[in-house]
N, C-alpha and C positions, 0 to 999 in steps of 0.2 A: 663516255660521255657527260658532263652532269648540267650539260643547254651554255650559256641560256637559248632556249629557239622562238624564233619570229612567225607570227603569224599577224599577216599584215592585211587589213582591210580597206575599206577603200583610204576610209577618210584617219587613218588611225592604223595599229597594231596590237597584239595580244602578247604578252612573252612571258613564258615561263621558260624552270629549270627545277633540276628537281632536288627536293629535298632532302636536311639532311638526312643520313644513314639510307639515302634512300626511297626513302620512307611516305613517300607521293609527289605532286609536282604542285610549283609555288608560282603562285600568278606573280610573275616580280615586273611585270607594268600593262597596265590595259587602255591607253588613249589616246593620246598624238605620239605621234611621233615625233619623241622630243629627245629618249633614248632612253631605257628602257632604265631605270634606277634598284638597286637590290633589295629587294624590299625589307626594314626595317626589322632589327634583331629586336623577338620578342620578350617583356619580362620576364622573368623568373621566378616562381613561384613554386612552395614544395606541393602546391595542392593543385594546379594544369603544367603540363608538358609544355617546351618549345612546339607541341603538332599542335596543341589546339591554339593557339594565337596564331599561326604561318597564316593567308589565303590560299589553303590548298587548296586548288582544282577537280577531287573530290577524296574521294575519305571513309574511313569503318571505322566505326562502333569495336574496341581494340586497338586502334593505331591511331585517334583521336579522341578521350574521352572524359570529357571536362566536359566538353560540348558537343552541338547536333553531331551527325554524321551520316551521311548516305546510305551507306546499306551497313545494315543489320544483320546476322546469321548466323545461326546456330544447327550446328549438325548435328547428328539423330544420336553421337555414344556421352551429347552433354556437352560440349566445348563448344564453346559459349561467344563469340567477334572471333575477329582475323584483325592477325597484325602485320600489315603490308611489305614488302619493302620489292626494291627493282631486281627485275627477275630477265636482262639483258638491255640489247641496247637499244634506245628508246630512237624513234627513226623519224624524217621528215623530209618525205615528196615531195613533190613539184609539178602538177599538169597544170602547163594554160595559167587560168584567176583561183586554182584550185590548190593549198596546201591544206597536205595532212599530216598529222604525227598521230602515232601510237606510243604510245606508251605503257612496257609490260610491267606488271607486277602477280606476284605470291606471298601466301603462307606454304611455309612448305612445309607446317606443324601442325595447318588446319588441310595443308591438299586445296585451297582453296587456291583458281589463279584469275587476277584482274586486269583483261590488257584497257585502258582509255583513250577513246578517237577523236581529234580534237579537228574540226574543219573550216579555214577563212576562205575569202576571195575577194581578192584587191573591182570587182564590180560592186559588193553591197557591204557592208558592212558587221554584219555580224558574224558570231565562230558558232558553231557548234558542235555540242559537248556525248556521249552516249561511251552505255561498259559492258563490254561484253563477261559474261561470272562463269566461271568455268569452273567444273567440281571433278578433282581428282581422285578425291578419298574412296575410300569403299562404304564409307555411310551417305545417309540422302545427306541431304544439307535441304534448311530451312531459310528461305531471305522473307527472313519477317520485314525487311524495308527492302528496296530493289532500286533503286534513283544512280540516274550517270553520271552526276554531279555536283557542281555548285557554281555557281559566279562569284565572286568576291569587290564588289565593285569599289575601293576607292575613299568613298563617302564618308568613312567615317571622324569620328562618331557621330552613329546613332546614321537615321537617312528619315526621308519624307516621301512614303512609298507611296506611289499611283496604283489608283487601281480601277478596274470595271467590275461592280454590278449591278442587280438588281434583282429580279424576277419575271414573273411571263407574264410580258407583254410592256414593263421596261428595264430592259435587257440593257447591259455596258454603259451604265448608269457611271461617269465618273466621280470619281472620290481621292480623295489625299491622308492618306493616316499624319501624322506625327509617332515616330520611334524614334527616342530617343537611349532608350535599352529591349534589350529582351526582343521574344523573337516571334513576331505579327506574322499569321498560316490565313488562305483561304483554297477553296477547294470544293469536289462534291466528292459525296455518299453514292450518289445515285444512280450509278451505272453508265453514266453518259459524262459530257459535259458539265451540263447545267446550266438556267438560264440566273441564276443566284450571282457568279462568280466568274471571268474569265480567262484561264490562264495564263496572264503575262501582267508584267505589275509593272511601274518603271522606277527608276531609284536616281533620288537626287539626292545635296549637300542642304543639312539642315540650315545650314550658314549663309545661302543662297551665295558658297563661295562658283565663281563662272570654272567648275568643271566638269562639265557638261553636262549630258543626259546617258544616261545607263536603262533598261531592261532588260527580261528575259521572260522568255515567255516555253511553255513546255506545249510541244508535239504530239498531244495525248486524246482521247476520245470518252474513254470510258471512267471510272471513278480517277479524281487524282489530288493531288495537294505542291502549292511550292507553299512556302514558308523567310521569310525574311530575317535573320538571328543579327542581330546587333550587339557584340561582348562589351562590354565598359573599358574606355576611353584605349580602342582599340581604330585604328584606322580606315577601316574596313566595316563593312555588310556581307554577308553571306546568304546567298540568295540560291537555295537549291529548293528539287522537286521533281514528282512523278507518282506512279502513281500508287492512290489512298493506300494507307497502310492498316485502315482498318477495315479496306473494301476488296482484303484479299492475301494471302500467305504465298510464295512461291516456292515450290519443291524442287529442286532437283534431283535427281536418283545419281547414282554414278555412271559419270559417264557425263553427264546431265551441265546442257548451257541456256544460259539465256540477250537474249541481248535486250538493255535501258528502253524506253521511251527516249528521244531526242532533247538533249536542252536547247537551248538558242539564245545567246547574249550582243546583245549593241552596245556600241558605246558611236554616242556621234555629238559634233563638238558646239553644241544648241540645246532647245527646249523642245518640250512636247511637237509641237510641229516639224521641227527636224525629227527626232524620235520615232515621227506617225509617217513621215515620210521614206526613212531610212528601211520599218520595215515593208512598207510598200515597194521600194525596192529588191526587197530579200524575195517577200511574197513574188513576185515578177520574173525568180529564176524556178518554183517551185510551179507556176502552171505553163499547161504544155503550150496555152497559145494564152491572147486576152484579148483580137479580135471581135469582128460581130459575128462569128458563126460556130463560138460558145458563151456568144455572147446577146441575144437576139431580145428583141418584144415582143413579151410572152404577154397573150391573150389568154387567163385561166377561167374556169368555171363556175368555183367553187359559192364566192355569193352572187354567183345570180340564179342558182339552181341548186345547191345541197343535195341534198340522199335523191334529189327527182331531175333522176338527165336517161334525157328522151332522142333520141335522132335527130328527130328534126328540129328539137328546143338549141340544141349544143350547136347543130348545122347553123340557125339563125345568127345561131351569135359568135358562130366561127365565118360570117356573112362580111358585119357590123365589124370584124376585128382586123377581118383585110385591110376593108373599106379602110381604117384609121390606120395603118398603115404596121398593125402587128404582124409579128414575123413567124412566131409557128401558135398553136391553140391546144391550148394540155386539156383534159379531162380530168377532174380532184375527184375526190370518193364518188360511188357513188357506182359503179360502170360493174362492180364486177358482184360475185353469185349471193343473193340471199344481204346483199346488201342498200337494203330498206331503214336503215335505223344507225345508231352505235353503237346500236348489243347484238346484234347476228354479220355475219360475211365477214370475221377479217382470218386472212387461213386460206380462203377459196382464192385461191385466182384465176378466173373462168367468167367468161362472160355473162352477163347473166346476158337468157334468152330471153326475157321476159320482158328484158327492157332490150335487149338487141335480136331479134328472133330471126333477119339475119347473120347474125356476130356483129361485128364488130370491124367488119372490113369497110361496109357501106360507110361507115362514117369517117371511118379512116379515109379512102377514096374522095368522100366532097369532102373534106378539111384541106384533101393535097389539090384541087380541082379548081378549090378561090386561091392559090395559089403560098398558102403557110404549112409549113412543117404542123407533124402532129405530136404529141406527147403526153404522158398518164402518170396517172400519179400510184406511188403505190406506197404499204408499209407493210414491207413484207419479217423485222422481227416483230409486227405483234399477231394476237388470233385474240380470238372472241369461245369463247365456250359455249355458244350455237355457232359452231363451223365443224361441218365433215370433218376437218385439218382436227381440228382435237379431241375432239368421237372415235378418232381414230387412235393420235399419242398425246392423252393428258399427259405421258410424261417427258412428253417435251419442252416445258415449261418448270422457266423459274418457279421452283414453288421445295418447301420443304413437307416431306414425307406427313405424314398423320393431321398439319396444320392448314390449314385453311388459307388460305393461299389471298393478300390486299391483292384488292381491284382496285385499280383508275380508272374511269372510262367506261367502264364496262368491257374492258380488258386483260388482258393478260401478255406478258412477254415471252417470246422461246428463248429456251437458252441454245443464242445462237458460237456458245464456243460447241456444243455437242458436234462431232465432226456427223452424222446422218443429218441433224438441224443445218447447217452449216452447208451440204450439196443439195439438200434439201428448195436453201430458199434460194443459192445459186440457178439449181434445175428450173426453179418457174422465173426469172427475171429471164435467163438465155430465148425461153421458150416464147415472151412475153416480148422480146425483144425483134429474133427475128422475123414470126409471126406477123406482126403486124409493119415489121417496118418504123419501127417505133425513134427517134429523133432525140428524144427530150425525156427524161426522165426524173420528176419530183421524189425523190426517197426519203419517207416521210416517221417520225417517228415520237410517237403524240405520250408517251407515260415515260417514269423515272421504273429503274429495275429496284425491286422492293424486296424482296426475296431470295436473291444472289447469291449461291454456293450452297446449300443446302443440300441440293438433290441426286449428287454425286460421288461416291467417297474421294475422299480431297480437291475437293470444291471450291478449295478456299481459295483459290484462282479465276473467282468466274469471270471478274470482274479483267482481269490479266485476259484466260478467254477468249469472250466476247468480244470483249474490243480487237483482236486481233485478227479472228472470225469478219469481223466487218471493217478491216483493212483490206482485207483478202481479196474480201468476195470482189468490194470497192476497186479493188486492182483485178481482178476479172475480167470486169465489165468493160474499163478504162484498156484492154491488153483485144480482146476482143470484138467489141466495138468501139473505137475510138468516133466515126461521126454520130456518137447520142450525148450529148451535153444532158450530165448530169447535177440535178443540183439537190442541195445536200438543206434538207429542215429540221425541228426534231421542237414540235408544237411550237415554230418557228424561231429562236434564237438559243436554242437548249442544246448542240451540239455543233461545236464553229471551232477551231484549233488548228494549228500549224497543219499535221495529221490528215485532219480531213478538204485543206485547202490544197491541198498537194496532191488530192485523188477525186476534186471535183469540180467542175469550173463556175460557179453558182452557188451561194445559199444565201438564210431567208432570216433576216437580221430576226423579225419577229413576228409573231401574231397582230400586234398594234400596227392597225397602216392609218391609226385617224391621225392627219396628216403634220400636225403641231407635235404631237405626241412623237408622230414613226420621225420627225426632222431631231427628237430630241436623242430617242437612239442611235438614228444613225452619224449625228454628233463626236457622239460614241465612238464606235463603229470604227469610223474612219477615222481616230487616233492608233488604234494598232490594225484595218486591218481597209485591205485597197478599195474603192469606187468599184473596180468591175468586175469585183466580184458577191457586188454586197446587190441583189435583189428586190425591187421596192416595186407598187403597184399604186396605181390609183384608183382609189374606190371611190364606193358612195360612205365610208361606214364613221361615223363622229366618233371627237377626239376624249375620252374616260376625262381624262387630267385636263390638259389642257383646251378652254375650249373655245376663247375669241372663234367667231364665224371666222370663214374664211374663201376662199376666189373658185373657181375653178380650174384659175391657171396658178393658183397658191399648190392645190393635189397633183398638179403634176410634175410643176417644178422639184418637188418634196421626192417625183418617183425620179424625175430625170438626169438626177443628184448618179444615183447609180445603175444595176443597168433596168432598164426602163419596163412596165408591165402592164396589164388593166387590166384590172379586177373587176372592174363592179357592175352593175347588170345595162348591160351597152342598151341593150334592149327600151327602157324605158329612160337611153340619154334622150333628152329634149335636140332637135337640129341642130341647134344652137353652143350646146355643150359639145355634140361626136362633134362639128366644125374646128372646134377651139380645139379640143384634142388632137385631130389631125394634123393639126393646125403642128403644132407643139412637139407630139413624136417621129413629125417628120424634121421641124429643129433638130430634137434630138438625137434622131441618124447620124444626120447632117453635122455633129459635132462629137459625136459618141467618141471620135478618138483620138480625140482631144477631152473629154470626162473621161476618156481609160486607162489611159497610156502618157498626163501631165502628172502634172507635180500637186497635188495637196495642200493646200492651208488652211484653218477656217480661222474666221473674223470674227471674232467675241462668241458664243452663245445665243441656240434659239431665245434663253428667257430674257433673249434682251428687247428692246428698241428696234433693234434692226438685226440682222446676221448677216453672214456673206460668206459661201464658201469659192473659191477659188483653184482652179484648174490651170496650167500651166506646161501649154506644149510646146512645139515648138516652131508652131507658126503661127498659132491664137494664146488667147487665154481669151476662160468663156470664166463669169461669175455671174453663181446662183445667187441671188436674194431674195430676203424676206423680212416683214417688214411684221410693226403692231399698228392696230387703234393708234390715234393718238401718235404715234412717231413725232421726228423729226419731215420736215418736207425733203431736208437733200442732207445727207450722209455720207463724210469724205472715206472711200475707208483704199488703207495705204497698203497697196501693191508692193508682193512685195515675190522673188523669186523670179526680178527678171536684172536688171544689168541697171544704175542709176543711170536718168540717160534715153534711155529708150523709151520709142513714141510705140503708139498704138494707136490703131483705127480703129473705129466703132463700124461696124456693117450693118447697123439701124437707119445711121447716120449719116458718117462718114466724118463726123468730129474725129481731134487726136487727144489722146492725153498720155501728158511724161510720166512716166514710172514716181518721181520726185517727186512730183503734185500729185499723185494716189489719183483715187479717182471717187467722180462724185457722184451717185446716182441718186434722184430725183424723184424718184416713183411716181412716176406718172402712170405707169400702170396700175395702181394700186395697189397690191399689197405682197408683192412680189418683182421679180423682173429675171431677164436673159439676156447677159450683155457681153454678146459674140465681140472681143479684141481682135483682128490680124494688126502681125508685126510689119510694122514700115517696113 
């Protein structure tokens, strides 16, 4: 059967059929349910094959030759490329809301099989795809590129490509690239997702026609690449991605196989905010929960103590944190053996007896007596050379034999892809979580991997091995310790992607906690990821770039926009500050179900005179708003995501608002406001 086959989503459908000669799957239609149309016949020249111009769902070098392909294979006997043809029946199965299509292909000469797997759900707007590549030949097969497919948004010629880029403390900065022709590429070679770019792009037509918004994201936490290819005079662009080619070659032995990372594509009949809401809806299906049990108000010790961790001081901080309404107290860096600065101790995950003569148990008990859960910071992939672990196992780090390794932050990176290292890391975490009854774990990763792939023979796949081991350890923790909330951090937002979000509960978007700068980071973050994973603290830190003065309220309302936390030196806060923070923490907890469960819509940008984020729940709407000095005395916010004529009643003064009139914010409270509106 040649199709077509339809994969329905919440708002539209993705329709595919077999290409001529069974050389792959063709995207016939992707968008609204207005009937699938046959793909236009490609123009014929002697320099391009018909397959080069078709919107194929996945292809290989040797099948598609003039333009980019997702699979590049080389057999050990010198045979290069694979020419894929259908190798059996394409099957479409339906289980409840989920539709799954499996399409088998093969190259009988190379003896390489590829199975393409597509999934959709009527619960959200995302279609996912990945490929399984198998080597049936008697020779090893090198996969110089091993990506799971591509999406072909019908927006051409060319496209406007929306990206999230930045740097450490400047993550998730929105930028738009006008791509009339050629290839736009972004990614990471750092062994982690990176601060420099996020593995997600949006794609819209260059002529602003009403084609909706397409977006593609990659679920991979190591070195990666996404590329958008715009071929001249075609009606589509090609968005593909996977592990970065330059960071590793996967070698399949005879009989071996590999499953590629998942690529996710969405279409919505709207603009960037509708695309953001669609990503949020999909990510809700990845999360084990979105409730307060794994989105607590956290108090973290780092800014108050640094490496100077003492029981009595930690308990004093916990006392204040409990009074302010925190639900978890997390002891950050500095608790383990030899850790008095950043030059020593990493890798020796035993409690420092000099700091904790009675062990960690008295601190854990004291925190719990104050009504708080207990949490701990770890950096399992890192090691200092001044540590017992490194002295015992110098061969465990990423490094080239005979070459001095690159040092960042006075530390090296363990090669988690070595089975013995993976087993050791998991054993250390199991021991800590079991012995101390920890219910909140902050996993940090504070440097890039710069020496990957040179320590073991055949180590070209180092990024694959390290990343897959990282995922396996997180999977094991999730299964064995379901009560433990896991926060993912990598020097801020250095490792945030769909594969991390499915395995953790919250993520730390940036080390920048200055409130106006942080608001800019969060604005970009919310364009692709939901509020219920966005850890955000109230701290005393100044802004680096945007230095206009702010109130304590402003800092708190920025933190309320996600998973609120307290990260300042609580013992230095004045009684007035504590009282105001206490009130706003209580307000956050009272509307947390709306902030974490509602539709998110951004109004303006943080650079504007006034900016707001709207959270629309089933019973109420919460509007968090911020202003600059010299702003207008009133600002009308056009409330969205509600039927015209809806009446809302303000909890603060009992006044009513009609949706078609929007909402007027008068800034009677200074530089920010929290407006809670109940549906009448």
